[in-house]
C-alpha positions in Angstrom: 179.4 92.7 152.7 179.5 96.5 153.2 180.7 96.1 156.7 183.5 93.6 155.7 183.0 91.5 158.7 181.2 88.4 160.0 179.8 88.3 163.4 179.8 85.3 165.8 176.5 85.4 167.7 175.5 84.2 171.3 173.6 81.5 169.4 177.0 80.1 168.1 176.0 81.2 164.6 177.9 83.4 162.2 176.0 86.4 160.6 177.0 88.4 157.5 175.4 91.8 157.3 174.8 94.1 154.5 174.9 91.4 151.8 173.5 92.8 148.6 170.2 91.2 147.9 171.1 90.1 144.4 174.2 88.3 145.7 172.4 86.6 148.7 171.6 83.3 146.8 175.2 83.1 145.6 176.5 83.5 149.1 174.1 80.7 150.3 175.3 78.3 147.6 178.9 79.1 148.4 178.2 78.2 152.1 176.4 75.1 151.2 179.3 73.8 149.1 181.4 74.2 152.2 178.9 72.3 154.4 177.3 75.3 156.0 173.6 75.8 156.0 171.4 78.8 156.3 168.2 76.6 156.5 165.8 77.6 159.2 168.3 80.0 160.9 165.3 82.4 161.0 161.5 82.3 161.0 159.2 80.5 163.4 161.2 77.3 163.3 163.6 75.3 165.5 166.6 77.6 165.4 170.3 76.9 165.6 171.1 74.4 168.4 173.8 75.5 170.9 176.0 73.3 172.9 179.1 73.1 174.9 182.2 73.8 172.7 184.2 71.5 174.9 181.9 68.5 174.5 184.1 65.4 173.9 187.2 67.0 175.2 186.4 67.9 178.9 186.4 65.9 182.1 183.2 67.7 183.2 180.9 65.7 180.7 178.9 62.6 181.5 179.2 61.9 177.8 179.8 63.7 174.5 176.5 65.3 173.6 177.7 66.5 170.0 176.3 63.5 168.0 172.9 63.7 169.9 172.8 67.5 169.3 173.5 66.8 165.6 170.7 64.2 165.4 168.2 66.6 167.0 169.1 69.3 164.7 169.0 67.2 161.5 165.6 65.7 162.6 164.2 69.2 162.9 165.3 70.8 159.6 162.6 70.8 157.1 160.4 68.8 159.6 156.8 69.5 158.8 155.9 69.7 162.4 158.0 72.9 163.0 157.8 75.0 159.9 155.1 77.6 161.1 155.0 77.5 164.7 153.7 80.5 166.8 157.2 81.6 167.3 160.9 80.5 167.2 162.2 77.7 169.3 165.8 77.9 170.8 167.5 74.8 172.1 170.6 73.9 174.1 172.6 70.8 174.9 174.7 70.5 178.0 177.2 67.8 178.9 176.1 67.2 182.5 174.9 68.8 185.7 177.2 71.8 185.4 174.8 72.7 182.5 177.5 74.3 180.3 175.1 75.5 177.6 172.7 77.3 179.9 169.4 75.3 179.7 167.5 77.6 182.1 167.1 80.4 179.5 166.2 78.3 176.5 162.9 77.3 175.1 164.1 73.7 175.5 167.3 72.5 177.1 168.8 68.9 177.2 171.1 68.2 180.1 173.1 65.0 179.9 172.1 62.3 182.4 173.0 58.7 183.1 170.7 55.9 184.5 171.3 52.2 185.2 168.8 49.8 183.6 169.2 46.1 183.9 172.7 46.5 185.1 173.9 48.6 182.2 174.6 52.3 182.0 172.1 54.1 179.9 172.6 57.6 178.3 169.8 60.1 178.4 168.8 63.8 179.0 166.8 65.7 181.5 164.6 67.9 179.4 163.5 71.5 180.5 161.1 73.8 178.7 159.9 77.3 178.9 162.8 79.4 179.7 163.8 82.7 178.2 164.9 86.4 178.8 163.7 89.5 176.8 160.7 91.3 178.3 159.6 88.2 180.5 162.6 86.7 182.2 161.8 83.0 183.2 163.7 79.9 184.0 162.8 76.8 182.3 161.0 74.0 184.1 161.6 70.2 184.1 159.5 68.5 181.6 161.1 65.1 181.6 163.4 63.8 184.2 165.1 61.2 181.9 164.6 60.6 178.2 166.7 57.9 176.6 169.3 59.1 174.1 170.5 56.3 171.9 167.0 55.2 170.7 165.9 58.8 170.1 163.3 59.1 172.9 164.6 62.6 173.7 163.8 63.7 170.0 160.3 62.2 170.3 159.7 64.0 173.6 160.8 67.3 171.8 158.6 66.7 169.0 155.6 66.2 171.2 156.4 69.4 173.0 156.6 71.2 169.6 153.2 69.8 168.7 151.7 71.1 171.9 153.4 74.5 171.2 152.1 74.6 167.6 148.5 73.8 168.9 149.0 76.7 171.5 148.2 74.5 174.3 144.7 74.0 173.1 143.9 77.7 173.5 143.0 79.0 170.0 145.1 82.1 169.1 146.6 82.5 172.5 150.1 82.7 171.1 149.6 83.8 167.5 147.6 86.9 168.4 150.7 88.7 169.6 154.1 87.8 168.2 155.7 89.5 171.2 154.1 87.1 173.6 154.3 83.9 171.5 157.3 82.0 172.9 156.6 78.7 174.5 157.4 80.2 178.0 154.1 82.0 177.8 152.0 78.8 177.3 154.0 77.0 180.0 153.3 79.8 182.4 149.6 79.9 181.3 148.9 76.1 181.6 151.5 75.2 184.3 154.1 72.6 183.7 151.9 69.7 184.8 149.3 70.5 182.2 151.9 71.1 179.6 153.5 67.7 180.4 150.1 66.0 180.2 149.5 67.4 176.7 153.0 66.1 175.8 152.0 62.7 177.1 149.0 62.7 174.9 151.0 63.4 171.8 153.4 60.6 172.8 150.6 58.3 172.9 150.0 58.7 169.1 151.3 56.2 166.6 153.9 58.7 165.1 155.7 58.6 168.4 156.5 54.9 168.2 158.1 55.0 164.8 161.8 54.2 165.0 164.3 56.9 164.2 167.5 56.1 162.2 169.8 57.2 165.0 173.0 56.0 163.4 172.4 58.1 160.4 171.2 61.2 162.2 174.1 61.0 164.7 176.8 60.5 162.0 179.6 63.1 162.1 182.9 63.6 160.4 185.9 62.5 162.7 187.5 65.1 164.7 191.0 65.1 165.8 194.5 66.8 165.6 196.4 67.9 162.5 198.6 64.9 161.5 202.2 65.2 162.0 204.4 66.8 164.6 203.3 70.1 166.1 204.9 73.4 165.0 207.4 74.2 167.8 210.1 76.5 166.5 208.7 79.6 168.2 209.8 80.8 171.6 207.0 82.0 173.9 206.4 85.8 174.1 206.2 87.9 177.3 202.5 87.6 177.4 202.3 83.8 176.7 201.9 82.6 180.3 199.0 84.8 181.0 197.3 83.7 177.8 197.9 80.2 178.6 196.3 80.6 182.0 193.1 82.2 180.7 192.6 80.8 177.2 194.0 77.2 177.3 192.2 74.2 178.8 193.8 70.8 179.2 191.9 68.0 177.4 191.6 64.6 179.0 193.4 63.2 176.0 197.1 63.3 177.0 199.1 65.9 175.1 196.3 67.9 173.8 194.5 71.2 174.8 191.6 73.3 173.8 192.4 76.9 173.0 190.1 79.9 173.0 190.7 82.6 170.4 189.5 85.9 171.9 187.5 87.5 169.1 186.6 91.1 170.1 182.8 91.4 170.0 182.7 88.2 167.8 183.7 90.2 164.6 186.1 88.9 162.0 187.2 90.5 158.8 187.5 88.5 155.6 191.3 88.4 156.0 190.9 87.2 159.5 188.5 84.5 158.5 191.0 83.2 155.8 193.8 83.3 158.4 191.8 81.5 161.0 191.1 78.8 158.4 194.6 78.4 157.7 195.5 78.2 161.5 192.8 75.5 162.0 194.3 73.4 159.3 197.7 73.7 160.8 196.9 73.3 164.4 193.4 71.7 165.1 192.7 69.3 162.4 190.7 71.8 160.4 188.0 72.4 162.9 186.9 75.0 165.4 183.7 75.5 167.5 182.0 78.8 168.3 181.1 79.8 171.8 178.0 81.5 173.2 180.4 84.4 174.3 181.3 84.9 170.7 184.8 83.4 170.7 186.3 80.5 168.9 187.6 77.2 170.3 190.3 75.3 168.6 190.3 71.7 169.9 192.9 69.0 169.6 195.9 71.2 169.7 199.2 69.8 170.4 200.3 71.3 173.7 203.9 71.6 172.2 202.5 73.9 169.5 201.0 76.5 171.8 203.8 79.0 171.4 203.6 78.8 167.6 199.7 79.0 167.7 199.8 82.1 170.0 202.3 83.8 167.8 200.0 83.2 164.7 196.8 84.4 166.4 198.4 87.5 167.7 199.1 88.5 164.1 195.5 88.7 163.4 194.3 90.4 166.6 193.0 87.2 168.3 195.8 86.5 170.8 194.5 88.6 173.7 194.3 86.7 177.1 191.3 86.9 179.5 188.8 84.9 177.4 185.5 85.0 179.2 186.7 87.6 181.7 186.0 91.3 182.3 187.5 92.8 179.0 186.0 90.0 177.0 182.6 91.9 176.7 179.8 90.1 174.8 177.7 92.5 172.5 175.0 92.1 169.9 175.3 94.1 166.7 172.8 96.7 168.0 172.0 99.7 165.7 174.9 98.8 163.5 172.8 96.3 161.6 169.6 95.3 163.6 166.3 97.0 163.0 165.3 96.2 166.5 168.2 98.0 168.1 167.7 101.2 170.1 171.3 102.0 170.8 174.9 101.1 169.7 175.7 98.1 171.8 178.9 97.6 169.7 180.1 101.1 170.6 179.7 100.7 174.3 181.3 97.2 174.3 184.2 98.4 172.5 184.7 101.3 174.9 184.4 99.0 178.0 186.8 96.4 176.5 189.4 99.0 175.8 189.1 100.6 179.1 189.2 97.2 180.9 192.2 96.1 179.1 194.3 99.4 179.3 192.9 101.8 181.9 191.1 100.3 184.8 194.1 98.6 186.4 192.4 95.4 187.8 194.5 93.0 185.7 195.8 91.2 188.7 192.5 91.0 190.7 190.9 87.6 189.9 187.6 88.5 191.5 187.2 91.6 189.3 188.5 89.7 186.2 185.7 87.1 186.8 182.9 89.9 186.3 181.3 89.4 182.9 179.7 92.2 181.0 177.1 91.8 178.3 175.6 94.6 176.3 172.3 94.3 174.2 170.9 97.1 172.0 167.3 96.5 173.0 165.3 94.5 175.6 165.3 91.4 173.4 168.6 90.5 175.0 170.5 88.8 172.2 173.8 89.4 174.3 172.1 87.5 177.2 172.6 90.6 179.4 170.0 89.3 181.8 172.5 86.6 182.8 175.5 89.0 183.3 177.2 90.1 186.3 176.8 93.6 184.8 174.3 93.6 182.0 173.4 96.6 179.6 170.2 97.1 177.8 169.7 99.7 175.2 167.2 102.4 176.0 166.6 106.1 175.8 165.0 109.1 177.6 164.0 112.6 176.7 165.5 115.8 178.1 165.9 119.4 177.0 163.8 118.8 173.9 165.9 115.9 172.6 166.4 112.2 173.0 169.4 110.8 174.8 170.7 107.3 173.8 171.0 105.3 177.2 171.7 101.9 178.6 169.8 100.3 181.6 172.2 98.7 184.0 171.4 95.3 185.3 173.3 93.7 188.1 173.8 90.4 189.8 173.1 87.8 187.1 175.9 85.6 185.8 176.5 82.1 186.5 173.5 80.0 185.4 175.2 76.7 186.1 172.9 74.5 188.1 169.8 76.6 187.8 170.1 80.2 186.5 170.3 83.6 188.1 168.8 86.6 186.5 170.1 90.2 186.9 168.1 93.0 188.3 167.7 96.4 186.5 169.0 99.2 188.8 169.5 102.3 186.8 169.5 104.2 183.4 172.5 106.2 182.4 173.4 108.0 179.0 175.2 105.7 176.7 178.4 107.7 176.4 178.7 107.7 180.3 178.1 103.9 180.6 181.7 102.8 180.7 182.4 105.3 183.6 179.3 103.9 185.3 180.6 100.3 184.9 184.0 101.5 186.3 182.4 103.1 189.3 180.4 100.0 190.1 183.6 97.9 190.0 185.4 100.5 192.2 182.6 100.3 194.7 182.7 96.6 194.8 186.5 96.5 195.3 186.2 99.0 198.1 183.4 97.3 200.0 183.6 93.5 199.4 184.2 91.0 202.0 187.4 88.9 201.7 187.1 86.6 198.9 183.5 87.8 198.1 182.5 87.3 194.3 180.7 90.2 192.6 177.3 88.5 192.3 177.5 87.6 196.1 178.3 91.3 196.9 175.2 92.5 194.9 173.0 89.9 196.6 174.2 90.9 200.1 173.5 94.6 199.7 170.6 94.2 197.3 170.8 95.2 193.7 168.3 98.0 194.1 170.4 99.8 196.6 172.9 100.6 193.9 170.7 103.1 192.0 172.0 106.1 193.8 175.6 105.1 193.0 174.9 106.2 189.3 173.3 109.6 190.2 176.2 111.6 188.9 175.8 110.2 185.4 172.2 110.9 185.0 172.1 114.7 184.9 172.3 116.0 181.4 172.9 119.7 180.4 171.4 121.4 177.3 172.5 120.2 174.0 174.9 123.2 173.4 176.8 122.4 176.5 176.7 118.5 176.5 176.4 117.6 172.9 178.3 114.4 172.9 175.8 112.8 175.4 173.1 113.4 172.7 174.9 111.4 170.2 175.4 107.6 170.0 178.8 105.9 169.5 180.2 106.4 166.1 177.7 109.0 165.2 177.9 112.7 164.3 174.3 113.6 164.4 171.8 113.9 167.2 170.2 110.6 168.4 166.8 109.4 167.6 165.1 106.1 168.1 164.5 104.4 164.8 163.3 100.8 165.1 161.6 98.5 162.7 160.1 95.0 162.4 162.0 92.0 161.5 164.7 89.6 162.6 168.3 88.8 161.4 168.9 86.0 158.9 171.9 83.9 159.8 
């Protein structure tokens, strides 16, 4: 790759950019030999399915959803019902009511549930449909209160919903006439959830829905567990070890084992880092790792006694920073670095905010500030999930003094989507190069005016997101090009900014 990096996405995929076209098939074969597939990572299909990276090793779960997620994904790959839908279909699996995978903003979300039938506990899923962000932010609605898991009923309900989606809810060309308004949320909004559910029930009455699924085969997974043998424990903890343990290590219910988050800045890994992580996985976590929606990696089944040695190893490759999921752990899409849809450099602004939060802002010991999450997207499509951030940034631009200025729209008050989803509100537009200072001013304003113990999102709600627009006025005024030239250039560029967008999507 020309950029010499892979990128963990908020869909828990890994992207490789700038692969020469004549080498793409070779790359795909190499990945396939390692058990990794590029199939249906793009196109109008069921995309990569996201899930909680702690499934199976957390006390918060009703049950481990991993095998059911795998069964759903396997059933959909190369399935003729979803090869040419009106648009893509994004799915999540959560372990229980805390909704760890964020079902409200997915096309379809499965939330683990339990029910008693004939004196026995039955596993199942609450199924929601029609969520999404981008230019129409909408929370998913309940399609099915309880679909059984072990006999595959939940898969059949999903297939029926896909058929309704593919048929555009019985309204010819309602979705396919405009790809920008072709996600399932548009047909759910048009029909209403009751009519959408009625059409799903009609599909489920057809003979195909009663054909049994080979669930044991679909659910089959390689065993997961610790690396055999004693944990490496010859390393003394460093001075930053305790803070790292506090923010990046989670106790598993299995005694003696922990799950460890590797903080991957912006989700980017070089070839050397990939190889080093592979070696670390083999030594510490049984050869396995899971990606996260916030672009980090989770090593599970790590011996607690091996934590000092593990921390020492990941620090060598730049992944040992503390504060995973906190203020400095900014989530950012690739933006204009590699995406034709990008307007501005979300990578550049994310790196600047990360460095400032780590080294300059001085809120390291304020847990309420540290809990603020920042997400930056290079365009309204929102691949960083900025609509769900406490502070979200969306690439934009405006014209002044005969030129175009790269900007970010600032969104406030989203964040914790556990239990229902809360979307952020757009409040202001500021030049891209001034966005880190604008974020800092917002945080300073919060610290100076919050009530005791008041979290950031509650603070924004109390005052009203729209009241913050004037807070950013000092950043909006731009002088002529010869006086203020840096503002007219995007991050990492040495030429004047211009918006260059194309059509297309990323292959993963």
